[in-house]
N, CA, C and O atoms as a GROMACS GRO file, in nm:
protein
  332
    1UNK      N    1  -0.057  -2.573   4.671
    1UNK     CA    2  -0.197  -2.539   4.682
    1UNK      C    3  -0.278  -2.669   4.672
    1UNK      O    4  -0.248  -2.756   4.590
    2UNK      N    5  -0.378  -2.680   4.756
    2UNK     CA    6  -0.465  -2.797   4.756
    2UNK      C    7  -0.600  -2.757   4.697
    2UNK      O    8  -0.660  -2.657   4.738
    3UNK      N    9  -0.647  -2.834   4.601
    3UNK     CA   10  -0.778  -2.811   4.542
    3UNK      C   11  -0.865  -2.930   4.577
    3UNK      O   12  -0.831  -3.045   4.550
    4UNK      N   13  -0.978  -2.901   4.639
    4UNK     CA   14  -1.069  -3.008   4.680
    4UNK      C   15  -1.208  -2.979   4.626
    4UNK      O   16  -1.247  -2.863   4.615
    5UNK      N   17  -1.284  -3.083   4.592
    5UNK     CA   18  -1.421  -3.060   4.546
    5UNK      C   19  -1.506  -3.001   4.658
    5UNK      O   20  -1.489  -3.035   4.775
    6UNK      N   21  -1.597  -2.914   4.620
    6UNK     CA   22  -1.684  -2.847   4.716
    6UNK      C   23  -1.824  -2.848   4.661
    6UNK      O   24  -1.843  -2.812   4.545
    7UNK      N   25  -1.922  -2.890   4.738
    7UNK     CA   26  -2.058  -2.899   4.684
    7UNK      C   27  -2.111  -2.764   4.636
    7UNK      O   28  -2.078  -2.660   4.694
    8UNK      N   29  -2.192  -2.767   4.532
    8UNK     CA   30  -2.245  -2.644   4.474
    8UNK      C   31  -2.329  -2.568   4.576
    8UNK      O   32  -2.324  -2.445   4.579
    9UNK      N   33  -2.405  -2.638   4.660
    9UNK     CA   34  -2.489  -2.569   4.759
    9UNK      C   35  -2.402  -2.488   4.856
    9UNK      O   36  -2.443  -2.380   4.899
   10UNK      N   37  -2.283  -2.539   4.888
   10UNK     CA   38  -2.194  -2.466   4.979
   10UNK      C   39  -2.136  -2.343   4.909
   10UNK      O   40  -2.116  -2.239   4.972
   11UNK      N   41  -2.110  -2.354   4.780
   11UNK     CA   42  -2.061  -2.240   4.704
   11UNK      C   43  -2.169  -2.132   4.695
   11UNK      O   44  -2.139  -2.013   4.707
   12UNK      N   45  -2.295  -2.174   4.674
   12UNK     CA   46  -2.406  -2.078   4.674
   12UNK      C   47  -2.418  -2.009   4.809
   12UNK      O   48  -2.441  -1.888   4.816
   13UNK      N   49  -2.403  -2.086   4.917
   13UNK     CA   50  -2.412  -2.028   5.052
   13UNK      C   51  -2.302  -1.924   5.072
   13UNK      O   52  -2.329  -1.815   5.124
   14UNK      N   53  -2.179  -1.957   5.034
   14UNK     CA   54  -2.069  -1.861   5.045
   14UNK      C   55  -2.098  -1.736   4.963
   14UNK      O   56  -2.076  -1.624   5.010
   15UNK      N   57  -2.147  -1.755   4.841
   15UNK     CA   58  -2.178  -1.641   4.755
   15UNK      C   59  -2.285  -1.553   4.817
   15UNK      O   60  -2.274  -1.430   4.814
   16UNK      N   61  -2.389  -1.613   4.874
   16UNK     CA   62  -2.495  -1.534   4.935
   16UNK      C   63  -2.442  -1.453   5.053
   16UNK      O   64  -2.476  -1.335   5.067
   17UNK      N   65  -2.361  -1.515   5.136
   17UNK     CA   66  -2.306  -1.444   5.252
   17UNK      C   67  -2.216  -1.329   5.207
   17UNK      O   68  -2.223  -1.220   5.262
   18UNK      N   69  -2.131  -1.354   5.106
   18UNK     CA   70  -2.041  -1.246   5.062
   18UNK      C   71  -2.119  -1.135   4.992
   18UNK      O   72  -2.080  -1.019   5.001
   19UNK      N   73  -2.228  -1.168   4.922
   19UNK     CA   74  -2.309  -1.062   4.861
   19UNK      C   75  -2.378  -0.978   4.967
   19UNK      O   76  -2.394  -0.857   4.949
   20UNK      N   77  -2.419  -1.039   5.076
   20UNK     CA   78  -2.484  -0.965   5.185
   20UNK      C   79  -2.385  -0.876   5.260
   20UNK      O   80  -2.420  -0.765   5.302
   21UNK      N   81  -2.263  -0.924   5.277
   21UNK     CA   82  -2.172  -0.858   5.370
   21UNK      C   83  -2.062  -0.774   5.305
   21UNK      O   84  -2.002  -0.692   5.374
   22UNK      N   85  -2.033  -0.792   5.179
   22UNK     CA   86  -1.921  -0.723   5.117
   22UNK      C   87  -1.967  -0.623   5.011
   22UNK      O   88  -2.068  -0.644   4.944
   23UNK      N   89  -1.893  -0.514   4.998
   23UNK     CA   90  -1.921  -0.415   4.894
   23UNK      C   91  -1.897  -0.476   4.756
   23UNK      O   92  -1.980  -0.462   4.667
   24UNK      N   93  -1.786  -0.543   4.740
   24UNK     CA   94  -1.754  -0.618   4.619
   24UNK      C   95  -1.737  -0.763   4.663
   24UNK      O   96  -1.635  -0.797   4.723
   25UNK      N   97  -1.835  -0.848   4.634
   25UNK     CA   98  -1.831  -0.985   4.687
   25UNK      C   99  -1.709  -1.065   4.638
   25UNK      O  100  -1.662  -1.049   4.525
   26UNK      N  101  -1.662  -1.150   4.726
   26UNK     CA  102  -1.553  -1.241   4.693
   26UNK      C  103  -1.595  -1.333   4.579
   26UNK      O  104  -1.517  -1.359   4.487
   27UNK      N  105  -1.718  -1.382   4.585
   27UNK     CA  106  -1.777  -1.464   4.479
   27UNK      C  107  -1.924  -1.428   4.471
   27UNK      O  108  -1.988  -1.401   4.573
   28UNK      N  109  -1.979  -1.427   4.350
   28UNK     CA  110  -2.120  -1.392   4.330
   28UNK      C  111  -2.199  -1.517   4.295
   28UNK      O  112  -2.145  -1.614   4.242
   29UNK      N  113  -2.328  -1.513   4.325
   29UNK     CA  114  -2.414  -1.628   4.292
   29UNK      C  115  -2.416  -1.654   4.142
   29UNK      O  116  -2.424  -1.770   4.099
   30UNK      N  117  -2.407  -1.549   4.062
   30UNK     CA  118  -2.404  -1.567   3.917
   30UNK      C  119  -2.280  -1.645   3.873
   30UNK      O  120  -2.288  -1.727   3.781
   31UNK      N  121  -2.167  -1.620   3.938
   31UNK     CA  122  -2.046  -1.694   3.905
   31UNK      C  123  -2.062  -1.842   3.939
   31UNK      O  124  -2.023  -1.929   3.861
   32UNK      N  125  -2.119  -1.870   4.055
   32UNK     CA  126  -2.140  -2.009   4.096
   32UNK      C  127  -2.235  -2.077   3.998
   32UNK      O  128  -2.213  -2.192   3.960
   33UNK      N  129  -2.341  -2.007   3.958
   33UNK     CA  130  -2.438  -2.064   3.865
   33UNK      C  131  -2.372  -2.098   3.732
   33UNK      O  132  -2.398  -2.204   3.675
   34UNK      N  133  -2.286  -2.009   3.682
   34UNK     CA  134  -2.217  -2.034   3.556
   34UNK      C  135  -2.127  -2.157   3.567
   34UNK      O  136  -2.124  -2.240   3.476
   35UNK      N  137  -2.054  -2.169   3.675
   35UNK     CA  138  -1.966  -2.285   3.694
   35UNK      C  139  -2.047  -2.413   3.708
   35UNK      O  140  -2.009  -2.517   3.655
   36UNK      N  141  -2.160  -2.406   3.782
   36UNK     CA  142  -2.244  -2.524   3.801
   36UNK      C  143  -2.304  -2.571   3.669
   36UNK      O  144  -2.325  -2.690   3.649
   37UNK      N  145  -2.331  -2.477   3.578
   37UNK     CA  146  -2.388  -2.512   3.447
   37UNK      C  147  -2.280  -2.555   3.348
   37UNK      O  148  -2.312  -2.596   3.237
   38UNK      N  149  -2.154  -2.547   3.388
   38UNK     CA  150  -2.046  -2.591   3.301
   38UNK      C  151  -1.996  -2.486   3.205
   38UNK      O  152  -1.930  -2.518   3.106
   39UNK      N  153  -2.026  -2.361   3.230
   39UNK     CA  154  -1.979  -2.253   3.144
   39UNK      C  155  -1.837  -2.219   3.186
   39UNK      O  156  -1.816  -2.133   3.272
   40UNK      N  157  -1.741  -2.286   3.126
   40UNK     CA  158  -1.602  -2.265   3.165
   40UNK      C  159  -1.514  -2.223   3.048
   40UNK      O  160  -1.401  -2.178   3.068
   41UNK      N  161  -1.565  -2.237   2.926
   41UNK     CA  162  -1.486  -2.199   2.808
   41UNK      C  163  -1.538  -2.069   2.750
   41UNK      O  164  -1.658  -2.041   2.755
   42UNK      N  165  -1.449  -1.990   2.696
   42UNK     CA  166  -1.488  -1.864   2.632
   42UNK      C  167  -1.566  -1.894   2.504
   42UNK      O  168  -1.543  -1.995   2.438
   43UNK      N  169  -1.656  -1.805   2.469
   43UNK     CA  170  -1.730  -1.818   2.345
   43UNK      C  171  -1.637  -1.793   2.227
   43UNK      O  172  -1.537  -1.722   2.242
   44UNK      N  173  -1.667  -1.849   2.112
   44UNK     CA  174  -1.581  -1.825   1.996
   44UNK      C  175  -1.590  -1.678   1.955
   44UNK      O  176  -1.689  -1.611   1.984
   45UNK      N  177  -1.488  -1.628   1.889
   45UNK     CA  178  -1.490  -1.488   1.847
   45UNK      C  179  -1.609  -1.460   1.756
   45UNK      O  180  -1.644  -1.542   1.671
   46UNK      N  181  -1.669  -1.344   1.773
   46UNK     CA  182  -1.783  -1.304   1.690
   46UNK      C  183  -1.734  -1.228   1.568
   46UNK      O  184  -1.623  -1.176   1.566
   47UNK      N  185  -1.819  -1.224   1.468
   47UNK     CA  186  -1.787  -1.145   1.349
   47UNK      C  187  -1.786  -0.997   1.387
   47UNK      O  188  -1.847  -0.958   1.487
   48UNK      N  189  -1.718  -0.916   1.310
   48UNK     CA  190  -1.712  -0.774   1.343
   48UNK      C  191  -1.852  -0.712   1.330
   48UNK      O  192  -1.934  -0.757   1.250
   49UNK      N  193  -1.875  -0.611   1.408
   49UNK     CA  194  -2.006  -0.545   1.409
   49UNK      C  195  -2.009  -0.434   1.304
   49UNK      O  196  -1.904  -0.385   1.261
   50UNK      N  197  -2.129  -0.395   1.262
   50UNK     CA  198  -2.138  -0.284   1.165
   50UNK      C  199  -2.080  -0.155   1.224
   50UNK      O  200  -2.073  -0.140   1.346
   51UNK      N  201  -2.040  -0.065   1.139
   51UNK     CA  202  -1.976   0.060   1.182
   51UNK      C  203  -2.063   0.141   1.276
   51UNK      O  204  -2.011   0.207   1.366
   52UNK      N  205  -2.195   0.138   1.256
   52UNK     CA  206  -2.282   0.219   1.342
   52UNK      C  207  -2.294   0.162   1.483
   52UNK      O  208  -2.345   0.229   1.573
   53UNK      N  209  -2.247   0.039   1.504
   53UNK     CA  210  -2.250  -0.022   1.637
   53UNK      C  211  -2.114  -0.023   1.706
   53UNK      O  212  -2.103  -0.068   1.820
   54UNK      N  213  -2.011   0.024   1.638
   54UNK     CA  214  -1.878   0.030   1.699
   54UNK      C  215  -1.876   0.132   1.812
   54UNK      O  216  -1.947   0.232   1.805
   55UNK      N  217  -1.797   0.109   1.916
   55UNK     CA  218  -1.788   0.205   2.026
   55UNK      C  219  -1.739   0.340   1.975
   55UNK      O  220  -1.649   0.348   1.891
   56UNK      N  221  -1.798   0.446   2.026
   56UNK     CA  222  -1.758   0.581   1.988
   56UNK      C  223  -1.646   0.632   2.077
   56UNK      O  224  -1.569   0.719   2.036
   57UNK      N  225  -1.636   0.580   2.199
   57UNK     CA  226  -1.535   0.625   2.294
   57UNK      C  227  -1.441   0.508   2.324
   57UNK      O  228  -1.485   0.399   2.362
   58UNK      N  229  -1.315   0.531   2.306
   58UNK     CA  230  -1.215   0.427   2.336
   58UNK      C  231  -1.157   0.454   2.474
   58UNK      O  232  -1.133   0.568   2.513
   59UNK      N  233  -1.136   0.346   2.548
   59UNK     CA  234  -1.076   0.358   2.680
   59UNK      C  235  -0.930   0.316   2.674
   59UNK      O  236  -0.895   0.221   2.605
   60UNK      N  237  -0.848   0.389   2.745
   60UNK     CA  238  -0.706   0.352   2.753
   60UNK      C  239  -0.686   0.265   2.877
   60UNK      O  240  -0.769   0.263   2.968
   61UNK      N  241  -0.576   0.195   2.879
   61UNK     CA  242  -0.543   0.112   2.995
   61UNK      C  243  -0.532   0.199   3.121
   61UNK      O  244  -0.568   0.154   3.230
   62UNK      N  245  -0.483   0.321   3.106
   62UNK     CA  246  -0.470   0.411   3.221
   62UNK      C  247  -0.606   0.450   3.277
   62UNK      O  248  -0.623   0.454   3.399
   63UNK      N  249  -0.703   0.479   3.192
   63UNK     CA  250  -0.838   0.514   3.238
   63UNK      C  251  -0.901   0.398   3.313
   63UNK      O  252  -0.962   0.417   3.419
   64UNK      N  253  -0.886   0.279   3.260
   64UNK     CA  254  -0.944   0.161   3.324
   64UNK      C  255  -0.877   0.137   3.459
   64UNK      O  256  -0.945   0.113   3.558
   65UNK      N  257  -0.744   0.145   3.462
   65UNK     CA  258  -0.670   0.123   3.586
   65UNK      C  259  -0.708   0.223   3.694
   65UNK      O  260  -0.714   0.188   3.812
   66UNK      N  261  -0.734   0.349   3.656
   66UNK     CA  262  -0.769   0.451   3.755
   66UNK      C  263  -0.906   0.426   3.817
   66UNK      O  264  -0.933   0.474   3.928
   67UNK      N  265  -0.993   0.352   3.749
   67UNK     CA  266  -1.127   0.324   3.802
   67UNK      C  267  -1.130   0.199   3.890
   67UNK      O  268  -1.229   0.174   3.959
   68UNK      N  269  -1.023   0.120   3.888
   68UNK     CA  270  -1.019  -0.004   3.966
   68UNK      C  271  -0.980   0.026   4.110
   68UNK      O  272  -0.913   0.126   4.137
   69UNK      N  273  -1.022  -0.060   4.204
   69UNK     CA  274  -0.978  -0.042   4.343
   69UNK      C  275  -0.828  -0.068   4.356
   69UNK      O  276  -0.767  -0.130   4.269
   70UNK      N  277  -0.772  -0.022   4.465
   70UNK     CA  278  -0.630  -0.046   4.491
   70UNK      C  279  -0.602  -0.196   4.495
   70UNK      O  280  -0.683  -0.271   4.549
   71UNK      N  281  -0.490  -0.240   4.438
   71UNK     CA  282  -0.459  -0.383   4.443
   71UNK      C  283  -0.432  -0.429   4.586
   71UNK      O  284  -0.381  -0.352   4.669
   72UNK      N  285  -0.465  -0.552   4.614
   72UNK     CA  286  -0.441  -0.608   4.746
   72UNK      C  287  -0.550  -0.706   4.784
   72UNK      O  288  -0.646  -0.725   4.709
   73UNK      N  289  -0.536  -0.766   4.897
   73UNK     CA  290  -0.632  -0.864   4.944
   73UNK      C  291  -0.756  -0.800   5.003
   73UNK      O  292  -0.764  -0.678   5.021
   74UNK      N  293  -0.853  -0.884   5.031
   74UNK     CA  294  -0.974  -0.838   5.096
   74UNK      C  295  -0.946  -0.809   5.242
   74UNK      O  296  -0.864  -0.876   5.305
   75UNK      N  297  -1.013  -0.709   5.296
   75UNK     CA  298  -0.994  -0.673   5.436
   75UNK      C  299  -1.120  -0.616   5.496
   75UNK      O  300  -1.227  -0.622   5.435
   76UNK      N  301  -1.107  -0.560   5.615
   76UNK     CA  302  -1.221  -0.504   5.688
   76UNK      C  303  -1.291  -0.394   5.607
   76UNK      O  304  -1.413  -0.381   5.612
   77UNK      N  305  -1.213  -0.315   5.533
   77UNK     CA  306  -1.270  -0.204   5.455
   77UNK      C  307  -1.364  -0.251   5.345
   77UNK      O  308  -1.443  -0.172   5.293
   78UNK      N  309  -1.357  -0.378   5.309
   78UNK     CA  310  -1.443  -0.432   5.203
   78UNK      C  311  -1.582  -0.473   5.254
   78UNK      O  312  -1.671  -0.502   5.175
   79UNK      N  313  -1.599  -0.476   5.386
   79UNK     CA  314  -1.728  -0.514   5.441
   79UNK      C  315  -1.824  -0.395   5.440
   79UNK      O  316  -1.782  -0.280   5.452
   80UNK      N  317  -1.952  -0.424   5.426
   80UNK     CA  318  -2.053  -0.318   5.422
   80UNK      C  319  -2.064  -0.244   5.553
   80UNK      O  320  -2.105  -0.127   5.554
   81UNK      N  321  -2.030  -0.308   5.665
   81UNK     CA  322  -2.042  -0.243   5.796
   81UNK      C  323  -1.933  -0.140   5.821
   81UNK      O  324  -1.945  -0.060   5.914
   82UNK      N  325  -1.827  -0.141   5.743
   82UNK     CA  326  -1.718  -0.043   5.763
   82UNK      C  327  -1.740   0.074   5.669
   82UNK      O  328  -1.709   0.066   5.550
   83UNK      N  329  -1.792   0.178   5.719
   83UNK     CA  330  -1.825   0.294   5.634
   83UNK      C  331  -1.716   0.393   5.636
   83UNK      O  332  -1.727   0.497   5.571
   0.00000   0.00000   0.00000
């Protein structure tokens, strides 16, 4: 795999085009903005929240998986023009 530097303006342009044309964009402008600002490391773990703020409904891995799109690459069906 070859990794080459790419100007931020070109990444924004790609993000804008994919947001206009795809149901689920390949890359979003918010992602490009975060990378351009240097947000690449995860935040440190937070302290536990009070009991009244804990989630009341727990999700299982199966529930989450059933809500995700089918695995695979992007294709014609991902474009907004293909209804």
